[in-house]
C-alpha positions in Angstrom: 82.6 89.9 89.1 84.1 86.6 90.1 87.5 85.2 90.8 87.3 83.4 87.5 87.1 86.7 85.6 90.4 87.9 87.1 92.0 84.5 86.5 91.0 84.7 82.8 92.6 88.1 82.4 95.8 86.9 83.9 95.7 83.7 82.0 95.5 85.5 78.6 98.4 87.7 79.5 100.6 84.9 81.0 99.1 81.4 80.5 99.2 79.4 83.7 99.8 76.3 81.6 103.3 77.7 80.9 104.4 77.6 84.6 107.4 75.5 85.6 106.7 72.0 86.9 107.8 72.9 90.4 105.6 76.0 90.6 102.1 76.5 92.2 100.7 79.3 90.1 97.0 79.8 89.6 94.1 79.9 92.2 96.0 79.0 95.4 93.3 79.8 97.9 89.5 80.2 97.3 87.0 79.3 94.7 86.6 80.4 91.1 82.9 81.2 91.6 83.4 83.5 94.6 82.2 87.1 94.0 84.6 89.9 94.4 84.4 93.7 94.5 88.0 94.5 95.4 91.5 93.3 94.5 94.9 93.9 96.2 98.1 93.3 94.3 101.3 92.4 96.0 104.6 90.6 95.4 104.1 88.2 98.4 101.4 87.5 101.0 102.8 88.7 104.3 100.7 88.9 107.4 100.5 92.6 107.0 99.0 92.3 103.5 96.6 89.6 104.7 95.5 92.0 107.5 95.2 94.9 105.0 93.0 92.8 102.8 90.7 92.0 105.7 90.5 95.6 106.9 89.7 96.9 103.5 87.1 94.2 102.8 89.0 93.0 99.8 88.0 89.5 98.6 91.0 88.8 96.3 94.8 89.2 96.5 96.8 88.7 93.3 100.5 87.9 94.0 103.6 86.9 92.1 104.9 84.4 94.7 102.4 81.7 95.8 101.6 81.7 99.5 101.5 77.9 99.3 104.5 76.7 97.3 105.2 73.1 98.4 102.7 70.4 99.3 101.4 70.7 102.8 100.3 67.7 105.0 98.8 69.7 107.8 97.1 73.0 108.3 98.3 75.4 111.0 95.2 77.5 111.8 97.5 80.4 112.7 99.3 80.4 109.3 98.7 83.0 106.7 96.9 80.7 104.2 94.6 79.4 106.9 93.8 83.0 108.1 93.0 84.0 104.5 90.7 81.0 103.9 88.9 81.7 107.2 88.3 85.3 106.1 87.1 84.2 102.7 90.0 86.0 100.9 91.0 84.3 97.7 94.5 84.3 96.3 95.7 84.0 92.7 99.4 83.8 92.1 101.1 84.3 88.7 104.7 83.2 89.2 106.8 81.5 86.7 104.2 81.9 84.0 104.4 85.6 84.5 108.2 85.5 84.5 108.4 83.9 81.1 105.6 85.9 79.4 105.8 89.4 80.9 108.2 90.1 83.7 111.5 90.5 81.8 109.9 92.6 79.1 108.7 95.0 81.8 112.1 94.9 83.6 114.0 95.7 80.4 111.5 98.6 79.8 112.1 100.0 83.3 115.9 99.7 82.8 115.6 101.4 79.3 117.0 98.3 77.6 115.8 96.9 74.3 115.7 93.0 74.2 117.5 91.5 71.3 117.0 87.8 71.9 116.2 85.4 74.8 118.9 84.5 77.2 117.7 81.0 77.8 114.9 78.8 76.3 113.8 75.6 77.8 110.7 73.6 76.7 109.6 76.6 74.7 109.7 78.9 77.7 112.1 81.9 77.6 114.1 83.1 80.6 115.6 86.6 80.4 116.9 88.6 77.6 120.1 89.8 76.0 120.2 93.5 75.3 122.7 96.0 73.8 123.5 99.4 75.2 125.8 102.3 74.6 129.3 101.5 76.1 129.2 102.4 79.8 131.1 101.6 82.9 129.8 99.3 85.6 129.5 102.0 88.3 127.2 104.0 86.0 125.0 101.0 85.3 124.8 100.2 89.0 123.6 103.7 89.7 121.0 103.5 87.0 119.7 100.2 88.3 119.5 101.6 91.8 117.5 104.6 90.7 115.2 102.7 88.2 114.3 99.9 90.6 114.4 101.9 93.8 117.0 99.6 95.3 118.6 100.1 98.7 121.8 98.5 97.4 123.2 97.0 94.2 126.0 94.5 94.6 128.3 93.9 91.6 131.8 92.8 90.6 133.4 95.4 88.4 135.6 93.7 85.7 137.0 97.1 84.7 135.8 97.3 81.1 133.0 99.2 79.3 129.8 97.3 79.0 127.9 97.2 75.7 125.9 93.9 76.0 124.0 93.0 79.0 121.7 90.0 80.0 118.7 90.6 82.2 116.7 88.1 84.3 114.4 89.0 87.1 114.4 87.3 90.5 117.0 84.6 91.2 118.9 84.2 87.9 122.3 82.9 89.1 121.7 79.5 87.5 121.8 81.2 84.0 125.4 82.5 84.3 126.7 79.9 81.9 124.2 81.1 79.3 125.4 84.6 79.9 129.0 83.6 79.5 128.3 81.5 76.4 126.4 84.5 74.8 129.4 86.7 75.1 127.6 89.3 77.2 129.7 91.8 79.1 127.3 92.0 82.1 124.3 90.4 83.7 121.5 92.1 85.8 119.6 89.8 88.1 119.0 89.1 91.9 119.8 86.6 94.7 123.4 86.1 93.4 125.5 83.6 95.4 129.2 84.2 96.2 130.3 81.4 93.9 128.4 82.9 91.0 130.2 86.2 91.5 133.5 84.4 91.5 132.7 82.4 88.4 131.5 85.5 86.6 134.6 87.5 87.6 136.9 84.8 86.4 135.0 84.8 83.1 135.3 88.6 82.8 131.5 89.2 83.2 130.2 91.9 85.5 127.1 90.7 87.5 124.7 93.1 89.1 122.6 91.8 92.0 119.7 94.2 92.5 117.8 91.8 94.8 114.9 89.5 94.3 112.3 92.0 95.6 113.5 95.0 93.5 113.8 93.1 90.2 110.3 91.7 90.6 108.3 94.4 92.4 107.5 95.8 89.0 104.9 93.0 88.9 102.6 94.9 91.2 102.0 98.1 89.1 102.0 96.1 85.9 99.2 93.8 87.1 97.2 96.6 88.7 97.2 98.5 85.4 96.3 95.3 83.5 93.4 94.4 85.7 92.1 98.0 86.0 92.1 98.3 82.2 90.4 95.0 81.5 88.0 95.0 84.6 87.1 98.6 85.2 84.1 97.7 87.4 86.2 96.2 90.2 88.5 98.3 92.5 92.1 97.2 92.1 95.1 98.7 94.1 98.7 97.8 95.0 98.7 96.9 98.7 100.1 99.8 100.8 101.8 97.2 103.0 103.6 95.7 99.9 107.3 96.2 100.8 110.7 94.6 101.0 110.7 93.0 104.5 114.5 93.0 104.6 116.4 95.9 106.4 119.6 97.3 105.0 122.4 99.3 106.7 123.7 101.6 104.0 
């Protein structure tokens, strides 16, 4: 089994050619011809996950967020990418290509919502969905989100009305608020919401739920593990035990 075999499975599910121009999805560290016998899946490559891969003798890490995102002009030998390369550990990242092809379908499924139509389409790439639900109050939706995504906290502005249409976008979806407002949705579930987005949403009568970047995208890990285990049964694949939200919360 080679790195290329894993790349091909991911590419069929979420074509790397569909990534955004600013993104760095694909083979980020390593070589397509490198042999592998084990895969770790994680949302990000932290030092803990890099160390876990080394200790377990895993040759490939598959992540959502690329460990090298912007162009680098020098290599710090103590950096995580340099340490991975030195240990011969390859990294494939499926970021915005996975967002547009898979992530929000999975997120809607976890939240028990049925997508009706895309929230935003740009250059043929869809971002998020608009869904319908039985009329429910904001507090009940917040509790459902917290339970379904295992969140420490869900931030939201309660506009005080029943919600029957809700937009969903994983990760940082604040930039799509205007699309949400234009669509006539009552609410929006996303992450990394800035204060001004909450204010704009509140003034427009839209309830926004911020479930955090990690919690709205950690669904990537089990989805990819299952996908790779099904398509490549001869290679061991597991979600990294050190995959976690590195932030701490006082609740």
